[in-house]
C-alpha positions in Angstrom: 86.7 92.6 120.5 88.4 94.6 122.5 91.3 92.8 122.0 90.7 92.8 118.3 90.5 96.7 118.5 93.8 97.1 120.5 95.8 95.0 117.9 94.2 97.2 115.1 94.9 100.4 116.9 98.7 98.6 117.5 98.8 97.4 114.0 97.8 101.2 112.6 100.0 103.5 114.7 103.1 101.0 114.0 102.4 101.3 110.2 101.7 105.2 110.9 105.3 105.7 112.2 106.7 104.0 109.1 104.6 106.2 106.5 105.3 109.5 107.8 108.9 109.1 108.7 112.0 108.7 106.3 111.8 105.2 104.9 108.0 105.2 104.5 107.5 108.5 103.0 110.1 108.8 100.3 108.0 107.2 97.1 105.2 110.2 98.3 107.4 112.7 98.8 106.6 115.4 96.2 104.6 118.5 96.0 102.2 118.2 93.1 99.4 117.4 93.0 98.0 119.6 95.5 95.0 117.9 97.4 92.7 120.7 99.0 95.6 123.0 98.4 98.0 120.9 100.5 101.2 119.7 98.7 100.9 115.8 98.2 103.5 115.0 100.8 101.4 117.2 103.6 98.0 115.3 102.4 99.8 112.3 102.9 100.7 113.0 106.2 97.4 114.6 107.2 95.5 111.6 106.1 97.5 109.5 108.6 96.4 111.6 111.1 92.8 111.6 110.3 92.8 107.9 110.1 94.8 107.9 113.8 91.0 109.5 114.7 89.1 107.0 113.6 91.1 104.6 115.4 91.3 105.9 118.7 87.4 106.4 118.2 87.4 102.6 117.7 89.2 101.9 121.1 87.5 104.5 123.1 84.0 103.1 122.2 85.5 99.2 122.5 87.1 100.0 125.8 84.0 101.9 127.1 81.6 98.4 127.0 
């Protein structure tokens, strides 16, 4: 399970690096619609950051057992 969690974490953070930088963010680089008062591009980046919290939680609980 630990190896699987580390692999999932690595894949997630590699995808995050692409999706919040130049090549991956272009389809989402627009102001409207607003999501919780944030422009769409900010909400897109925030969603990836919140997702990283879940991945770190998964990694922490698999490594502590």
